[in-house]
KOLGU-4560 file (N, C-alpha, C; in nm, 3 decimals, padded with zeros to 5 digits):
<recs>
<n_xx: 12.768 n_yy: -00.282 n_zz: 04.052 ca_xx: 12.641 ca_yy: -00.343 ca_zz: 04.080 c_xx: 12.611 c_yy: -00.342 c_zz: 04.230 mol: A seq: 1 type: MET>
<n_xx: 12.713 n_yy: -00.373 n_zz: 04.310 ca_xx: 12.692 ca_yy: -00.378 ca_zz: 04.455 c_xx: 12.650 c_yy: -00.241 c_zz: 04.506 mol: A seq: 2 type: PHE>
<n_xx: 12.716 n_yy: -00.137 n_zz: 04.457 ca_xx: 12.682 ca_yy: -00.002 ca_zz: 04.503 c_xx: 12.540 c_yy: 00.036 c_zz: 04.461 mol: A seq: 3 type: SER>
<n_xx: 12.498 n_yy: -00.005 n_zz: 04.343 ca_xx: 12.361 ca_yy: 00.023 ca_zz: 04.298 c_xx: 12.260 c_yy: -00.047 c_zz: 04.388 mol: A seq: 4 type: ALA>
<n_xx: 12.290 n_yy: -00.169 n_zz: 04.427 ca_xx: 12.200 ca_yy: -00.242 ca_zz: 04.516 c_xx: 12.191 c_yy: -00.172 c_zz: 04.651 mol: A seq: 5 type: ALA>
<n_xx: 12.304 n_yy: -00.122 n_zz: 04.700 ca_xx: 12.303 ca_yy: -00.051 ca_zz: 04.828 c_xx: 12.222 c_yy: 00.078 c_zz: 04.820 mol: A seq: 6 type: LEU>
<n_xx: 12.234 n_yy: 00.148 n_zz: 04.709 ca_xx: 12.161 ca_yy: 00.273 ca_zz: 04.694 c_xx: 12.010 c_yy: 00.249 c_zz: 04.686 mol: A seq: 7 type: GLU>
<n_xx: 11.970 n_yy: 00.136 n_zz: 04.633 ca_xx: 11.828 ca_yy: 00.104 ca_zz: 04.625 c_xx: 11.773 c_yy: 00.058 c_zz: 04.759 mol: A seq: 8 type: GLN>
<n_xx: 11.862 n_yy: 00.013 n_zz: 04.847 ca_xx: 11.823 ca_yy: -00.035 ca_zz: 04.979 c_xx: 11.803 c_yy: 00.085 c_zz: 05.070 mol: A seq: 9 type: ASN>
<n_xx: 11.679 n_yy: 00.119 n_zz: 05.095 ca_xx: 11.649 ca_yy: 00.237 ca_zz: 05.176 c_xx: 11.629 c_yy: 00.201 c_zz: 05.323 mol: A seq: 10 type: VAL>
<n_xx: 11.649 n_yy: 00.075 n_zz: 05.356 ca_xx: 11.633 ca_yy: 00.032 ca_zz: 05.494 c_xx: 11.743 c_yy: 00.090 c_zz: 05.581 mol: A seq: 11 type: LEU>
<n_xx: 11.714 n_yy: 00.098 n_zz: 05.707 ca_xx: 11.812 ca_yy: 00.143 ca_zz: 05.804 c_xx: 11.831 c_yy: 00.031 c_zz: 05.905 mol: A seq: 12 type: HIS>
<n_xx: 11.944 n_yy: 00.027 n_zz: 05.966 ca_xx: 11.965 ca_yy: -00.072 ca_zz: 06.071 c_xx: 12.085 c_yy: -00.159 c_zz: 06.049 mol: A seq: 13 type: GLY>
<n_xx: 12.079 n_yy: -00.275 n_zz: 06.109 ca_xx: 12.193 ca_yy: -00.365 ca_zz: 06.117 c_xx: 12.235 c_yy: -00.420 c_zz: 05.981 mol: A seq: 14 type: VAL>
<n_xx: 12.145 n_yy: -00.481 n_zz: 05.908 ca_xx: 12.184 ca_yy: -00.546 ca_zz: 05.783 c_xx: 12.241 c_yy: -00.449 c_zz: 05.681 mol: A seq: 15 type: GLU>
<n_xx: 12.176 n_yy: -00.336 n_zz: 05.654 ca_xx: 12.238 ca_yy: -00.241 ca_zz: 05.561 c_xx: 12.373 c_yy: -00.190 c_zz: 05.612 mol: A seq: 16 type: PRO>
<n_xx: 12.385 n_yy: -00.173 n_zz: 05.743 ca_xx: 12.513 ca_yy: -00.129 ca_zz: 05.800 c_xx: 12.622 c_yy: -00.232 c_zz: 05.778 mol: A seq: 17 type: GLY>
<n_xx: 12.589 n_yy: -00.358 n_zz: 05.796 ca_xx: 12.687 ca_yy: -00.464 ca_zz: 05.773 c_xx: 12.721 c_yy: -00.476 c_zz: 05.625 mol: A seq: 18 type: GLN>
<n_xx: 12.621 n_yy: -00.465 n_zz: 05.539 ca_xx: 12.646 ca_yy: -00.472 ca_zz: 05.395 c_xx: 12.740 c_yy: -00.361 c_zz: 05.351 mol: A seq: 19 type: MET>
<n_xx: 12.719 n_yy: -00.242 n_zz: 05.402 ca_xx: 12.806 ca_yy: -00.130 ca_zz: 05.365 c_xx: 12.947 c_yy: -00.150 c_zz: 05.418 mol: A seq: 20 type: ARG>
<n_xx: 12.960 n_yy: -00.211 n_zz: 05.536 ca_xx: 13.095 ca_yy: -00.239 ca_zz: 05.588 c_xx: 13.168 c_yy: -00.337 c_zz: 05.498 mol: A seq: 21 type: ARG>
<n_xx: 13.100 n_yy: -00.445 n_zz: 05.460 ca_xx: 13.161 ca_yy: -00.546 ca_zz: 05.373 c_xx: 13.203 c_yy: -00.483 c_zz: 05.240 mol: A seq: 22 type: VAL>
<n_xx: 13.117 n_yy: -00.402 n_zz: 05.183 ca_xx: 13.149 ca_yy: -00.335 ca_zz: 05.057 c_xx: 13.266 c_yy: -00.238 c_zz: 05.077 mol: A seq: 23 type: TYR>
<n_xx: 13.264 n_yy: -00.163 n_zz: 05.185 ca_xx: 13.374 ca_yy: -00.071 ca_zz: 05.215 c_xx: 13.506 c_yy: -00.144 c_zz: 05.230 mol: A seq: 24 type: GLY>
<n_xx: 13.505 n_yy: -00.258 n_zz: 05.296 ca_xx: 13.627 ca_yy: -00.336 ca_zz: 05.312 c_xx: 13.677 c_yy: -00.388 c_zz: 05.177 mol: A seq: 25 type: GLN>
<n_xx: 13.585 n_yy: -00.426 n_zz: 05.090 ca_xx: 13.624 ca_yy: -00.471 ca_zz: 04.957 c_xx: 13.689 c_yy: -00.356 c_zz: 04.880 mol: A seq: 26 type: MET>
<n_xx: 13.629 n_yy: -00.238 n_zz: 04.888 ca_xx: 13.686 ca_yy: -00.122 ca_zz: 04.820 c_xx: 13.822 c_yy: -00.087 c_zz: 04.878 mol: A seq: 27 type: LEU>
<n_xx: 13.838 n_yy: -00.102 n_zz: 05.007 ca_xx: 13.966 ca_yy: -00.075 ca_zz: 05.071 c_xx: 14.073 c_yy: -00.170 c_zz: 05.018 mol: A seq: 28 type: LEU>
<n_xx: 14.040 n_yy: -00.298 n_zz: 05.006 ca_xx: 14.136 ca_yy: -00.394 ca_zz: 04.951 c_xx: 14.175 c_yy: -00.359 c_zz: 04.808 mol: A seq: 29 type: ARG>
<n_xx: 14.084 n_yy: -00.297 n_zz: 04.735 ca_xx: 14.112 ca_yy: -00.257 ca_zz: 04.597 c_xx: 14.187 c_yy: -00.124 c_zz: 04.589 mol: A seq: 30 type: ARG>
<n_xx: 14.200 n_yy: -00.056 n_zz: 04.703 ca_xx: 14.271 ca_yy: 00.072 ca_zz: 04.705 c_xx: 14.183 c_yy: 00.190 c_zz: 04.670 mol: A seq: 31 type: GLY>
<n_xx: 14.053 n_yy: 00.172 n_zz: 04.667 ca_xx: 13.960 ca_yy: 00.281 ca_zz: 04.637 c_xx: 13.921 c_yy: 00.348 c_zz: 04.769 mol: A seq: 32 type: ASP>
<n_xx: 14.013 n_yy: 00.427 n_zz: 04.821 ca_xx: 13.999 ca_yy: 00.484 ca_zz: 04.955 c_xx: 13.881 c_yy: 00.579 c_zz: 04.969 mol: A seq: 33 type: HIS>
<n_xx: 13.856 n_yy: 00.658 n_zz: 04.871 ca_xx: 13.747 ca_yy: 00.756 ca_zz: 04.881 c_xx: 13.612 c_yy: 00.687 c_zz: 04.892 mol: A seq: 34 type: THR>
<n_xx: 13.587 n_yy: 00.593 n_zz: 04.805 ca_xx: 13.459 ca_yy: 00.521 ca_zz: 04.810 c_xx: 13.450 c_yy: 00.432 c_zz: 04.933 mol: A seq: 35 type: ARG>
<n_xx: 13.562 n_yy: 00.374 n_zz: 04.973 ca_xx: 13.564 ca_yy: 00.291 ca_zz: 05.095 c_xx: 13.526 c_yy: 00.377 c_zz: 05.215 mol: A seq: 36 type: ALA>
<n_xx: 13.580 n_yy: 00.496 n_zz: 05.222 ca_xx: 13.548 ca_yy: 00.585 ca_zz: 05.334 c_xx: 13.399 c_yy: 00.617 c_zz: 05.338 mol: A seq: 37 type: GLU>
<n_xx: 13.341 n_yy: 00.646 n_zz: 05.223 ca_xx: 13.198 ca_yy: 00.677 ca_zz: 05.218 c_xx: 13.115 c_yy: 00.561 c_zz: 05.272 mol: A seq: 38 type: GLN>
<n_xx: 13.146 n_yy: 00.440 n_zz: 05.227 ca_xx: 13.069 ca_yy: 00.323 ca_zz: 05.269 c_xx: 13.089 c_yy: 00.293 c_zz: 05.417 mol: A seq: 39 type: GLN>
<n_xx: 13.212 n_yy: 00.303 n_zz: 05.464 ca_xx: 13.240 ca_yy: 00.272 ca_zz: 05.603 c_xx: 13.180 c_yy: 00.375 c_zz: 05.698 mol: A seq: 40 type: LEU>
<n_xx: 13.183 n_yy: 00.501 n_zz: 05.660 ca_xx: 13.120 ca_yy: 00.603 ca_zz: 05.744 c_xx: 12.969 c_yy: 00.585 c_zz: 05.751 mol: A seq: 41 type: LEU>
<n_xx: 12.910 n_yy: 00.549 n_zz: 05.638 ca_xx: 12.765 ca_yy: 00.524 ca_zz: 05.637 c_xx: 12.734 c_yy: 00.400 c_zz: 05.721 mol: A seq: 42 type: HIS>
<n_xx: 12.817 n_yy: 00.298 n_zz: 05.710 ca_xx: 12.802 ca_yy: 00.178 ca_zz: 05.792 c_xx: 12.807 c_yy: 00.213 c_zz: 05.940 mol: A seq: 43 type: SER>
<n_xx: 12.906 n_yy: 00.291 n_zz: 05.978 ca_xx: 12.921 ca_yy: 00.329 ca_zz: 06.118 c_xx: 12.798 c_yy: 00.403 c_zz: 06.168 mol: A seq: 44 type: LEU>
<n_xx: 12.749 n_yy: 00.494 n_zz: 06.088 ca_xx: 12.629 ca_yy: 00.571 ca_zz: 06.125 c_xx: 12.509 c_yy: 00.478 c_zz: 06.147 mol: A seq: 45 type: GLU>
<n_xx: 12.486 n_yy: 00.388 n_zz: 06.053 ca_xx: 12.372 ca_yy: 00.296 ca_zz: 06.064 c_xx: 12.385 c_yy: 00.203 c_zz: 06.185 mol: A seq: 46 type: LEU>
<n_xx: 12.504 n_yy: 00.149 n_zz: 06.205 ca_xx: 12.523 ca_yy: 00.053 ca_zz: 06.313 c_xx: 12.520 c_yy: 00.119 c_zz: 06.451 mol: A seq: 47 type: LEU>
<n_xx: 12.579 n_yy: 00.237 n_zz: 06.464 ca_xx: 12.572 ca_yy: 00.306 ca_zz: 06.592 c_xx: 12.428 c_yy: 00.340 c_zz: 06.629 mol: A seq: 48 type: GLU>
<n_xx: 12.352 n_yy: 00.377 n_zz: 06.530 ca_xx: 12.210 ca_yy: 00.408 ca_zz: 06.554 c_xx: 12.133 c_yy: 00.281 c_zz: 06.591 mol: A seq: 49 type: LYS>
<n_xx: 12.158 n_yy: 00.172 n_zz: 06.520 ca_xx: 12.087 ca_yy: 00.047 ca_zz: 06.545 c_xx: 12.121 c_yy: -00.013 c_zz: 06.681 mol: A seq: 50 type: ALA>
<n_xx: 12.247 n_yy: -00.001 n_zz: 06.721 ca_xx: 12.292 ca_yy: -00.061 ca_zz: 06.847 c_xx: 12.301 c_yy: 00.040 c_zz: 06.961 mol: A seq: 51 type: TYR>
<n_xx: 12.257 n_yy: 00.162 n_zz: 06.936 ca_xx: 12.255 ca_yy: 00.266 ca_zz: 07.038 c_xx: 12.393 c_yy: 00.290 c_zz: 07.100 mol: A seq: 52 type: LEU>
<n_xx: 12.493 n_yy: 00.299 n_zz: 07.016 ca_xx: 12.626 ca_yy: 00.331 ca_zz: 07.067 c_xx: 12.737 c_yy: 00.255 c_zz: 06.998 mol: A seq: 53 type: GLY>
<n_xx: 12.856 n_yy: 00.260 n_zz: 07.061 ca_xx: 12.975 ca_yy: 00.208 ca_zz: 06.995 c_xx: 13.031 c_yy: 00.081 c_zz: 07.060 mol: A seq: 54 type: ALA>
<n_xx: 12.958 n_yy: 00.017 n_zz: 07.150 ca_xx: 13.016 ca_yy: -00.097 ca_zz: 07.221 c_xx: 12.988 c_yy: -00.231 c_zz: 07.155 mol: A seq: 55 type: THR>
<n_xx: 12.895 n_yy: -00.238 n_zz: 07.064 ca_xx: 12.862 ca_yy: -00.366 ca_zz: 07.000 c_xx: 12.975 c_yy: -00.408 c_zz: 06.905 mol: A seq: 56 type: HIS>
<n_xx: 13.004 n_yy: -00.539 n_zz: 06.897 ca_xx: 13.110 ca_yy: -00.587 ca_zz: 06.808 c_xx: 13.095 c_yy: -00.546 c_zz: 06.662 mol: A seq: 57 type: PRO>
<n_xx: 12.973 n_yy: -00.537 n_zz: 06.610 ca_xx: 12.955 ca_yy: -00.493 ca_zz: 06.471 c_xx: 13.000 c_yy: -00.348 c_zz: 06.452 mol: A seq: 58 type: ASN>
<n_xx: 12.971 n_yy: -00.265 n_zz: 06.549 ca_xx: 13.016 ca_yy: -00.125 ca_zz: 06.543 c_xx: 13.168 c_yy: -00.120 c_zz: 06.550 mol: A seq: 59 type: VAL>
<n_xx: 13.224 n_yy: -00.198 n_zz: 06.640 ca_xx: 13.369 ca_yy: -00.198 ca_zz: 06.657 c_xx: 13.440 c_yy: -00.250 c_zz: 06.531 mol: A seq: 60 type: GLN>
<n_xx: 13.381 n_yy: -00.346 n_zz: 06.463 ca_xx: 13.440 ca_yy: -00.397 ca_zz: 06.340 c_xx: 13.445 c_yy: -00.288 c_zz: 06.232 mol: A seq: 61 type: GLU>
<n_xx: 13.342 n_yy: -00.209 n_zz: 06.223 ca_xx: 13.343 ca_yy: -00.098 ca_zz: 06.127 c_xx: 13.448 c_yy: 00.005 c_zz: 06.167 mol: A seq: 62 type: THR>
<n_xx: 13.460 n_yy: 00.032 n_zz: 06.297 ca_xx: 13.562 ca_yy: 00.126 ca_zz: 06.344 c_xx: 13.702 c_yy: 00.073 c_zz: 06.311 mol: A seq: 63 type: ARG>
<n_xx: 13.723 n_yy: -00.058 n_zz: 06.325 ca_xx: 13.854 ca_yy: -00.117 ca_zz: 06.288 c_xx: 13.882 c_yy: -00.098 c_zz: 06.139 mol: A seq: 64 type: ARG>
<n_xx: 13.779 n_yy: -00.115 n_zz: 06.057 ca_xx: 13.796 ca_yy: -00.095 ca_zz: 05.912 c_xx: 13.832 c_yy: 00.051 c_zz: 05.883 mol: A seq: 65 type: ALA>
<n_xx: 13.769 n_yy: 00.144 n_zz: 05.955 ca_xx: 13.804 ca_yy: 00.285 ca_zz: 05.937 c_xx: 13.946 c_yy: 00.315 c_zz: 05.986 mol: A seq: 66 type: LEU>
<n_xx: 13.988 n_yy: 00.247 n_zz: 06.091 ca_xx: 14.127 ca_yy: 00.261 ca_zz: 06.137 c_xx: 14.224 c_yy: 00.215 c_zz: 06.028 mol: A seq: 67 type: MET>
<n_xx: 14.196 n_yy: 00.099 n_zz: 05.968 ca_xx: 14.282 ca_yy: 00.046 ca_zz: 05.863 c_xx: 14.284 c_yy: 00.139 c_zz: 05.742 mol: A seq: 68 type: GLU>
<n_xx: 14.169 n_yy: 00.191 n_zz: 05.705 ca_xx: 14.162 ca_yy: 00.287 ca_zz: 05.595 c_xx: 14.250 c_yy: 00.408 c_zz: 05.626 mol: A seq: 69 type: LEU>
<n_xx: 14.238 n_yy: 00.461 n_zz: 05.745 ca_xx: 14.316 ca_yy: 00.579 ca_zz: 05.784 c_xx: 14.464 c_yy: 00.548 c_zz: 05.786 mol: A seq: 70 type: SER>
<n_xx: 14.501 n_yy: 00.428 n_zz: 05.830 ca_xx: 14.641 ca_yy: 00.386 ca_zz: 05.831 c_xx: 14.695 c_yy: 00.382 c_zz: 05.689 mol: A seq: 71 type: ARG>
<n_xx: 14.620 n_yy: 00.319 n_zz: 05.598 ca_xx: 14.664 ca_yy: 00.309 ca_zz: 05.459 c_xx: 14.673 c_yy: 00.446 c_zz: 05.393 mol: A seq: 72 type: GLN>
<n_xx: 14.585 n_yy: 00.536 n_zz: 05.431 ca_xx: 14.579 ca_yy: 00.670 ca_zz: 05.373 c_xx: 14.684 c_yy: 00.762 c_zz: 05.433 mol: A seq: 73 type: TRP>
<n_xx: 14.749 n_yy: 00.718 n_zz: 05.542 ca_xx: 14.849 ca_yy: 00.800 ca_zz: 05.607 c_xx: 14.790 c_yy: 00.914 c_zz: 05.688 mol: A seq: 74 type: GLY>
<n_xx: 14.679 n_yy: 00.888 n_zz: 05.757 ca_xx: 14.611 ca_yy: 00.989 ca_zz: 05.837 c_xx: 14.604 c_yy: 00.941 c_zz: 05.983 mol: A seq: 75 type: LYS>
<n_xx: 14.716 n_yy: 00.956 n_zz: 06.058 ca_xx: 14.720 ca_yy: 00.902 ca_zz: 06.194 c_xx: 14.617 c_yy: 00.965 c_zz: 06.289 mol: A seq: 76 type: PRO>
<n_xx: 14.579 n_yy: 01.089 n_zz: 06.266 ca_xx: 14.479 ca_yy: 01.152 ca_zz: 06.352 c_xx: 14.344 c_yy: 01.080 c_zz: 06.342 mol: A seq: 77 type: ASP>
<n_xx: 14.312 n_yy: 01.031 n_zz: 06.222 ca_xx: 14.187 ca_yy: 00.958 ca_zz: 06.205 c_xx: 14.197 c_yy: 00.816 c_zz: 06.260 mol: A seq: 78 type: LEU>
<n_xx: 14.317 n_yy: 00.758 n_zz: 06.258 ca_xx: 14.335 ca_yy: 00.626 ca_zz: 06.319 c_xx: 14.293 c_yy: 00.635 c_zz: 06.465 mol: A seq: 79 type: VAL>
<n_xx: 14.336 n_yy: 00.739 n_zz: 06.533 ca_xx: 14.303 ca_yy: 00.755 ca_zz: 06.675 c_xx: 14.155 c_yy: 00.785 c_zz: 06.695 mol: A seq: 80 type: GLU>
<n_xx: 14.094 n_yy: 00.855 n_zz: 06.604 ca_xx: 13.952 ca_yy: 00.887 ca_zz: 06.616 c_xx: 13.867 c_yy: 00.760 c_zz: 06.620 mol: A seq: 81 type: ARG>
<n_xx: 13.907 n_yy: 00.660 n_zz: 06.540 ca_xx: 13.826 ca_yy: 00.539 ca_zz: 06.527 c_xx: 13.878 c_yy: 00.423 c_zz: 06.611 mol: A seq: 82 type: TYR>
<n_xx: 13.983 n_yy: 00.446 n_zz: 06.689 ca_xx: 14.041 ca_yy: 00.339 ca_zz: 06.769 c_xx: 13.936 c_yy: 00.274 c_zz: 06.859 mol: A seq: 83 type: ARG>
<n_xx: 13.937 n_yy: 00.143 n_zz: 06.864 ca_xx: 13.842 ca_yy: 00.066 ca_zz: 06.944 c_xx: 13.905 c_yy: 00.038 c_zz: 07.079 mol: A seq: 84 type: VAL>
</recs>
């Protein structure tokens, strides 16, 4: 249901970016790495665009979630890519 609500949300910016991060983190806790990655990458894209870069705490929080995902997935090169 949450994913359907996100797909219907065509808005861009901070709130959809945060919603996707929260959903991605939930999927990560459930071990659904593929779907978590999709949501977190979309979150990062929306938030970087909304905040004009990577220095805002909301952007950094999404990057931390991507670091954790990469750590759990055993992909150290991606951990470094998203390091805050």
